[in-house]
N, C-alpha and C positions, 0 to 999 in steps of 0.2 A: 266959904267962898274962895277967900282968899289963901288960905291953908292947902286948900286944895290945889291951886292955881300955882303955889310956891313948890307943892310935890310935883308938877307935872313935867319938869322936866326931869326929872329921876325916873318916872313913869313911862317916859316917851325913850331913854336910854335902855331902861330892860324892855320895852319892846320889840326896839332896835335890835337890840341883841338876842333875842328870841326870834325874830324873823329872819335874821343870818344864820343864826344855827339850825332852823328848819331848811333854808334854801339849802346851805352846806351838804346836809344830809339828805337832801332831796336830789343835789348832784351828785352824790356820793353814791346814792343808791341805784342811782341808772346809768353808772358807768364802770365798765368790768375794770377796766384800765386802774381806775382811781382805787379800785378794791386791792388790784395786785400790788399798785404803789403802797398802800397802806399795811400790805400784811395782812390782807384777809382773805387773799387766794394766792394760790401758790403752784407754780408749774416748773416741773423739770423734767429731762430729757436725759437718756445715757445710751450707749453700746457697755459690754462687757459688765465688769464691776460698778456695783450702783453708788456712786458719789458720796461722800460724808456731808457734803452740805449743798444747798439750794444757793447758795447765794452766787452769783454768776461773774463779780468782779474780783473772785479766787483766784488766782494764778493756773492756769492749765497745766494738769498733770500728761505725761506721757503718751503719746495718741496709742491706742491700741491696736493690736496686730492681729489679725486671724488667719485662717489659710484660703485659699481659694474652695471657692463652693462648700464652704463652712457654714452652718448657720449664724448669721448676727442677730439677736433679738435688741431689737429698739424698742425700748421701756419707756414710756410717756405717764408720769403721773401728776393728776390734778388734787388739789387739797384746800378744803375752808375751813375754817372755826365752827361754821353753821351748818347748811348741809346743803345738797345737791337738790334742786327743782324740778330740773330739767334733763334729757339725756346730754351727753357730751357726744360731739361729732370731731373725727380726725382726720384730716387731709390725708389725701394719697400721696404717696410716696414716688417721686418717678426721679429714676437715676437710669443714667446711660450703663449697659453691662452689671447691672443688677436686677435681680429678680425680687420684688418686694409681695409679701402676700400677709393679711393680717387673718390668720385662721380663726380666732374669737373675735364673736361679733360682740360678746359681752366683756366689760370690765370688770377686775377683780376688785371688788367695795370691801373695807375694812376702818376701821378707826386706830388712832395712835394721840398721844398725850405729847403735846409740845406746850412749855411754858405754862406749865399749868392747866392748859385748856385740851380739851378734847378735839380733836380734827377729824375729819370724812374726808376719807382718801378714796381716789378711783385711779386701778391700777392699768393702763393700755398695753400692749405686745405686738408689736409688728416683725415678722421674720424678717430679712434678709438674705440673699444668697448669690454674693460677688460671683461672677465670672471668669475675670481676669483680676490678674496680678497688678496693683497699684495703688495709690491714692485716692480716697473718696470722700465726699463731703455730704453728709444729709441735708438737704438744703431746712430753711427756716418752713416749719409746719403748722398750718393755721387748727389750733383746737376752738372749739366754738363748745362754751359752757352756760350754765343758767347754776346760780346760788340765790340763797338767801341772803340777803343785808341785815344789820341791826335793828333795821325798822320792821323786818318782816317782808319788805318789797321783794319781789324776784328779780334779779337783775342777769340780765345774759349781752353775750360779747365775746368778741372772738381774742385769744392770745396767741402769740409766735413763740414755737420754741427756738432756741438759739442752733445757729448751724453747728454739727457735729463732727467731727473728722474722725476717721479709721482707714489702716492700709493694710493690704492684703500680699500672701506670697505663696509661692509653690512649697507644700509641705517637705517634697522631695522631690531629689534630681532624678532619681527614675520618671518623674511625672513632666508633663509639659502643656500647655494651654491647649495644645492640639487633642491630647492623649484621652481616649473617653474613660473617667471615671468620675466619683461623687465622695462627699463626706459625711460623715456620720457616727453616729457614738456606738450604734450598734445595727447588725445585719442578720437576720434569717431570712434564707431561700429554702424554697419546698418544691420540687418537681414529682408532677403526677402523669402517667399514661395511662389509656383508655382506649378499647380495642372495639372496633365496631363487631369483631366475631371472635371466638377465640381461636378457630383454626383458620387463618387470613390466608384470603386469596386474593388475586388481582382484581381492584376495584373496591376492593374494604377499604375503610379507614380508620388510621391511628391519630388521636386525640392528645398532644402532648401541652401540659397548663405547666407555667412557672410562676411562681407568686415570689414576690421579693418585697419584704418588710423592713423597714429606716427607722431608725429613731435618730431625734433631729436634723432631718433632711425634709426634701420637695420631691413628689411624686415624678413628676416632669423631669426632674435629673436623675432618674435612676436608668438605669443604663435597658435599650432598647435592644433585646437577646434574639428572639424567633422572629427574622425577617425571612424572606422569600427564597429560600436556597431550593430551589426545586432541581431534580436533578433527573437522568431518565428512566429512573425505578422509583421512583415516587413525584406527586406533584404538591407543593405546598400551599395552603389557603390559609395566612394568617388573619385572625379574628381582631376586632376592634379591641384595643387595650382597656381597661379596666383601670383607673384612678380614685386614689382616695387619701385626703390628708386629714387629719383628726387632732383635735387637741384635748388633752385630759388632766386635769390637775398641773399644769404646767409641764407636763408631758407632750412633744410632737412627734406623732407618729405619721408615716406615709407609708402606703401601699400600693404597690403594680403589679396586675395579673396581667398575663400574657397567654396569648393561647393560640395554638396553629394546629389547621389540620392536614394530616399529608393521605394523599389519597394514593394507592400502591396503582403503581402502572406495568410493571413486569413484575413478574415471578421469580423466586430465587431469596437468597439468603442478602441482606442490606441491612446497613447503621446507620442510624440517625446521629449524627455528631451530637459532642460535646461542646458546651458552652463555659465561654469563661468571662469574667468580669475583674476590675479591681475597683478597691474602695479604702478611701483614708480613715482610719478611724481615729476621730479626734480626740478619743478618751486616752487610748493607749499610746497615742501620736508614735502609730506605726502603720504602712501600707499592706493591706492585707488582699489576697488572689482568692476567689471563689470560682471551684469549677463543677458543674453540674456534668456529671458522668454521661456519655452516651449509651446507647442502648440497640443490640441487635434483634432481627427480624427475621422470621421466613415464612415466603407466601408462594402458596400455590399455582402455578401456571391454568389459564381457560385457554381453550383453543386457538381462539382470536389472538392472546396475548401471546402464545405461543408462538404463532406464525408470525406474529408481528416482530416479535424478541428473536426470532432465528430466521426470518426470511433472507437476508444475504447469506447465512450460510446455505441454507437450503437452496436457493437459486446455482449457488458454485458447485455444491454435491450433485445437481442436476446435471449439469454443463459438463462436470467430470463424468459422470456414469455416461450421458449421451456421447463424449468423445470416445471413451472405450469402447461402448457399442460400436460405435461408427470404425473404430478401428481392427475390431476384431472380425468385424465382418467386411470389412475391407480386406483383410488378412485371408480369412476362408476363402472370398471369392479370388483372389490373387493365386492363391494355392491349389483351385481346383484346376488349373490347365498349367500346374508348374509343380516339379518335384517337391516334396515335405522336408523341409530344415533339417540336416541332420541331426541337430541335437533332440528336434523334437521327436525325430522316428526314434532316435536312441532311447530317447525318456518312455517313449510307449513299448518300446520292448524291454525295459528294464519292469516297466509297471507291469506288464504281464507276468514276468517270472520265468521265463522260458531260458533256462542257462544255454542252451545250443545257438539260438539265437543271440543272444547279449555277446559269446562269445566268437560269433561268424561275423556278428556286427562290427566289434572292435579291430578285428582281424581286418576286414574290408577296409576301415578307413584308415588304419595304419598304413596298408599298402597304398592306397588313394593318394595319401598326404606325402609318404615319403619314401613309395617303395621297399619299406624294410617288410621282412616277414618274421619278426620275432620283437617281442616285446621287452626283452631285456637290454638291448640295444637303443631304446629311445633313452635312456640314463643312465648314468655309471655311479647314481648314490644310493648311499644305504637305506634312505628311506624309500626310493623308488623298489629297489631288492624286495623290501619286505612287502611291498603293496603288489608288485609282480607276482611274488610268491604267493600272499592270498588269493589274488585274481586266479592263479593258475589252478590253485586247489578249489575252486568253483564257488567261492565267499559271493555272497548279493547283498555285502553289506553296502548301504549307501553310501558314506564316506568314501569306501575302496572301489566302486562303481566310477563316484563323477571324480576322483584323482586319475584314474586311469583314462578316463576319457578326456581329460583336461590334458595330461601328459602326450595322448597320441593327437589330438587336433593339434598341438602346438611343436609334433615333431615333425622337422623337415630333413630331407636328404641333402647333407650336409655334402657329401661326397660326387654327389651329381652336378658337374658344372652349368648345364642347362637348365636347372633351378636357381630361381632370383633369390637369393639371402637375405633380402630387404624384409623387414617384417611385414606382418598383413595387416589390416586395419582393422579396429575391434570389432566392426560389427561382422565381418566378414566369419568371426567365430559363430556366431547366430545364425547368420543367413549366407550361406555358401553358394558357390555359382551353381546355376541349375543343371550346365552341363560341364562338370569339372575334368573331361578326358579331352574336351575341345584343345585347350591350349597345347596339351601334349601333342596329339595329331597335328595341329600346326607347326610345332617345332620338327 
């Protein structure tokens, strides 16, 4: 008994040590931050190139720089020498002028050796798309995880990443913050046409489909090409866009499908315009331009569309014809009680082809105009002599008769002082006085 009492202090010490050890393990097993401080949990985050160490006390390297609209991948990695016993949750990234999207809801799981131990690792990726040039800071993000402790207990809690800085700038002097463009590593574009009928007519439809596929970009950043560009020849009806963003084995792909239906409003030839957009190739670091060619079509008119298309021209033509008819009827009515114009009478004689009447008509007009009796005295030019000679020979060629008539009606008796030498009005050639002898009788 005495021996047991002598050894009691030693037993008490051993018991106290065991109790403290169990208490320490219980505290450690219930606090994720203690596991992190003890090196049993690791959390690192970065953009751009992966850091070589997770020691946050290491002096910071140069701030990574990206292009505006370029895909910036935020990588968050958690690790433990044991294993993960529950799902890991990453907080949302909220930054001004930055579009953040976590395309893959599952982490990449793998194992790696560290200090002779096998560590379980989870890697999460969040894609960021800065919209303006400037400096950015990714805030501290909460990462909730659950791991297995050394005693087999499940330990859960929330750790926070360190703030991460990066900056962006315009990649080319040809671009501005207001210029519509996007960044990607590769772009594929496809354009398709579909007609409702092989032989188009007014009322038929043409469907234009444009598909843009880009790698390392976001579908909402791809350009909106098919807008409501209606004209008098066609009415455009844009369809809802189809956007798709996928991730496969680290490859981020975006797709934008646009479709517009053009309903033909008028017949004839028309052209649907070409489409152009620019994108920055982050792989080759150059600005590229994509042009989708225009296409021409031809549509036939319907009766309704023909009237609609040419209604103005038809109205103008109808008015013109009506005015001409009114003038002709008025002229006929006017000359029913008045002498026929001399030029019209001469044309009728020429059309009849009666040479004696033509000759007599010319000489009567010559005597009426100038009191002359010979045609050769109308002019003294060589050209007139040849024309007069042909006329005297009985030529009925149109240009000969027109020449003779023109010279006769322009001939005046310059030797008669009672005849005015002032030129006649232009209209007098075509509408002579109804009683040409009245002036001579008055004198």
